[in-house]
C-alpha positions in Angstrom: 53.3 -19.7 6.9 52.6 -17.3 9.8 52.3 -14.4 7.1 49.8 -16.4 5.1 47.9 -17.2 8.5 48.0 -13.7 9.4 46.5 -12.2 6.0 43.8 -15.2 6.3 42.4 -13.8 9.6 42.9 -10.3 8.4 40.9 -10.6 4.6 38.0 -12.9 7.1 37.9 -9.6 9.5 37.8 -7.2 6.3 34.9 -9.6 5.2 32.8 -9.3 8.5 33.2 -6.1 8.3 32.0 -5.3 5.4 29.0 -7.8 5.9 27.9 -6.2 9.0 28.4 -2.8 7.6 26.0 -3.6 4.5 23.5 -5.4 6.8 23.4 -1.7 8.6 23.3 0.2 5.9 20.2 -2.3 4.4 18.4 -1.6 7.9 18.5 1.9 7.3 16.7 1.5 3.9 12.9 2.1 4.7 10.8 -0.8 4.3 7.0 -0.6 3.2 4.2 -3.2 2.8 1.6 -2.6 0.0 -1.6 -4.9 0.3 -3.2 -6.1 -3.1 -0.1 -5.5 -4.9 0.2 -8.4 -7.6 -1.4 -5.8 -10.2 -3.1 -2.7 -11.0 -2.3 0.3 -8.5 -0.6 -2.2 -5.9 1.8 -3.1 -8.2 2.6 0.2 -9.3 2.7 1.8 -5.9 5.1 -1.1 -5.2 7.6 -0.4 -7.9 7.3 2.8 -7.2 8.5 2.8 -3.7 11.1 0.0 -4.8 12.5 2.2 -7.7 12.9 5.2 -4.9 15.2 3.1 -2.5 12.4 1.4 -0.4 12.5 -2.5 0.7 9.1 -4.0 -0.4 6.6 -6.7 0.8 4.1 -7.4 -1.6 0.6 -9.3 -0.9 -2.2 -10.5 -2.8 -4.4 -13.7 -2.8 -3.3 -15.2 -5.8 0.5 -16.4 -4.9 1.0 -16.9 -8.6 0.2 -13.3 -9.5 1.8 -12.3 -6.6 5.2 -14.1 -8.0 5.1 -12.8 -11.4 4.6 -9.5 -9.7 7.8 -9.7 -7.7 9.8 -10.9 -10.7 8.8 -8.1 -13.0 9.6 -5.5 -10.0 13.1 -7.1 -9.5 13.9 -7.3 -13.1 13.1 -3.2 -13.4 15.3 -2.4 -10.6 17.4 -4.9 -11.2 17.5 -6.3 -7.5 15.6 -8.8 -6.1 16.9 -8.7 -2.7 14.6 -5.4 -1.7 11.4 -7.7 -2.3 9.2 -10.1 -0.5 5.9 -11.2 -0.5 3.1 -13.0 1.5 0.3 -14.3 -0.5 -3.0 -14.3 1.5 -6.3 -12.8 2.0 -6.1 -9.8 4.4 -9.6 -10.3 5.8 -7.8 -13.2 7.5 -6.3 -12.1 10.7 -3.1 -14.0 10.6 -2.3 -12.7 7.2 -2.0 -9.3 8.5 0.3 -10.6 11.2 2.4 -12.2 8.7 2.9 -9.1 6.7 4.2 -7.0 9.7 6.6 -10.1 10.8 7.5 -10.4 7.1 8.5 -7.1 7.0 10.6 -6.9 10.5 12.1 -10.1 9.9 13.5 -10.0 6.3 14.3 -5.9 6.4 14.3 -5.4 10.1 11.9 -2.8 10.3 8.4 -1.5 8.9 8.2 2.3 8.0 4.9 2.3 5.8 2.0 0.3 5.3 0.0 0.9 2.2 -3.4 -0.7 2.2 -4.5 -1.2 -1.1 -6.5 -4.4 -1.4 -9.9 -4.1 -2.4 -12.8 -5.9 -4.5 -15.9 -4.0 -6.2 -18.4 -7.1 -5.4 -21.4 -7.8 -7.7 -23.4 -5.6 -9.0 -26.8 -5.6 -7.2 -29.6 -3.2 -5.8 -29.7 -3.3 -1.9 -32.6 -5.2 -1.5 -30.9 -8.1 -3.4 -28.1 -8.5 -1.7 -27.3 -10.9 0.6 -25.3 -10.8 3.7 -22.6 -13.0 1.9 -22.2 -10.1 -1.0 -22.2 -7.5 1.8 -19.6 -9.6 4.2 -17.5 -10.1 1.1 -16.8 -6.8 0.4 -16.7 -5.5 3.6 -14.3 -7.8 4.9 -11.7 -7.3 2.4 -11.9 -3.8 1.8 -12.8 -2.3 5.4 -11.9 -5.1 8.0 -8.5 -5.8 5.9 -7.6 -2.4 6.0 -8.6 -1.8 9.9 -6.4 -5.1 10.5 -3.3 -4.3 9.0 -3.4 -1.0 10.5 -3.4 -2.5 13.9 -0.9 -4.9 13.1 1.3 -2.2 11.7 0.5 0.4 14.3 2.1 -2.1 17.1 5.4 -2.1 15.6 5.3 1.5 14.9 4.5 2.5 18.3 6.8 0.0 19.9 9.7 1.4 17.9 8.7 5.3 17.9 10.6 8.0 19.9 8.0 9.7 21.6 10.6 12.4 23.0 9.9 14.1 19.4 8.1 13.4 16.7 10.2 14.8 14.0 12.7 11.7 14.3 9.8 9.7 13.2 8.2 9.5 9.9 6.1 6.3 9.9 3.4 6.5 7.5 0.0 4.5 6.7 -1.5 5.5 3.4 -5.1 4.0 2.7 -6.2 3.7 -1.1 -10.2 4.6 -1.0 -11.8 5.7 -3.6 -13.9 8.9 -5.0 -17.3 6.7 -4.1 -16.3 7.5 -0.5 -18.0 10.7 -1.2 -19.8 9.8 -4.5 -22.7 7.2 -4.1 -22.3 4.3 -6.3 -25.8 2.9 -7.2 -25.7 -1.2 -7.2 -22.6 -1.3 -5.5 -23.7 -0.3 -1.9 -21.2 -2.5 -0.1 -18.1 -1.0 -2.0 -19.1 2.7 -1.4 -20.0 1.8 2.0 -16.4 0.4 2.7 -14.9 3.3 1.1 -16.8 5.6 3.1 -15.6 3.8 6.3 -12.2 4.1 5.2 -12.3 7.9 5.1 -13.4 7.7 8.6 -10.9 4.9 9.8 -8.0 7.6 8.0 -9.4 10.5 9.8 -9.7 8.4 13.6 -6.3 6.3 13.3 -4.8 10.0 12.1 -5.9 11.3 15.4 -4.7 8.3 17.6 -1.7 8.2 16.7 -0.5 12.0 15.4 1.9 12.4 18.9 3.7 9.2 18.3 5.0 11.1 15.1 2.8 8.5 12.7 0.9 9.9 9.9 -1.9 8.4 8.2 -3.6 9.6 4.9 -6.2 8.3 2.3 -6.0 8.4 -1.3 -9.1 8.4 -3.4 -8.6 7.4 -6.7 -11.3 8.1 -9.6 -11.6 6.3 -12.7 -8.2 4.6 -13.3 -6.9 1.9 -16.2 -7.0 -1.2 -13.6 -8.7 -4.8 -14.2 -11.3 -3.1 -11.9 -12.5 -0.8 -14.7 -11.8 -3.7 -17.2 -15.8 -3.4 -18.3 -15.3 0.1 -18.8 -12.2 0.3 -20.7 -13.3 -2.7 -23.2 -16.6 -0.8 -23.9 -15.6 2.1 -26.2 -18.6 4.1 -26.0 -18.9 3.7 -22.0 -15.1 4.7 -21.6 -16.2 8.1 -23.8 -18.7 8.8 -21.7 -16.5 8.3 -18.3 -14.1 10.8 -20.0 -16.5 13.3 -20.7 -17.3 13.5 -17.1 -13.9 14.2 -16.1 -12.4 17.6 -16.0 -9.3 16.3 -17.7 -11.2 14.0 -20.3 -9.2 10.8 -19.8 -8.9 7.7 -17.6 -6.2 7.8 -15.0 -3.1 5.4 -14.9 -2.0 3.0 -12.0 1.5 5.5 -11.8 -0.4 8.4 -11.1 -1.7 6.8 -8.3 1.7 5.5 -7.3 3.3 8.9 -7.3 0.8 10.3 -4.9 1.3 7.1 -2.3 5.0 7.4 -2.4 4.6 11.7 -1.7 2.4 11.1 1.3 4.7 8.3 2.9 7.6 10.8 2.0 9.5 13.4 4.4 8.1 15.7 1.8 4.4 15.5 3.7 5.4 15.4 7.2 2.8 18.2 7.8 0.1 16.0 6.1 -2.0 13.7 8.1 -5.7 13.0 8.6 -6.7 13.6 5.0 -7.5 11.9 1.9 -5.7 13.2 -1.9 -8.5 13.1 -4.8 -6.6 11.7 -7.6 -9.6 11.8 -9.9 -9.1 14.1 -12.8 -11.5 16.5 -11.3 -14.3 13.6 -11.3 -16.1 14.9 -8.2 -16.2 18.6 -9.2 -18.9 16.8 -12.0 -20.5 13.8 -10.0 
């Protein structure tokens, strides 16, 4: 009887040790928050990070889309314990705070923020735009990136080791557009929001470099996403666009995702304050 109780105690202690070890191991897994990640580029980025060992927190305004994306990614990587999500509009301050809180509460840390949420807005000339048209795009694309960046930085700075930058590898990746430098007629709010994203990237990089936090941007060209649905469904327009691109094809979301993963990794440890154009050479001909 005594032996039985003894072995039960020993087995219980072993289970506890294993559980604590697993929890500590999980806390060593890097964590990324990716906004606008229920589809397109954002979903591809979340999937790429998850496939490469990150725990990820997804975000989208549509909770049903978000749930489907989380299930799809979990099914592909074979693990639903490394995926969480927070529905909501990133132009709302409380949503951005909740994203960081969820990462820390669920996974114990936050290493990477990818500001991907974005909308194109209506197609109108500047003299036809209402203030609502303007605010709607700027609020999501630029204000949302600012709010999420601010909240992520609060956590990163608080937990950074300022004694040596080499110990930190916090990273923020802003998904912008070639239209941060190429004008886009009839889409002034969108182009302005992406131009602002470029300067947000540079300013933030300068302010937090001493904390070992790197901030970079990606400027995608024509990518096969819902935002370019009209282009993709019009064969003539698609061919015309492809002829403008040096590589003569539309890019895929996964190609943006791989660059985002690189910029967040140790392999990009000497890169900050820059924007990588992933556009097949489009900007050279525009």
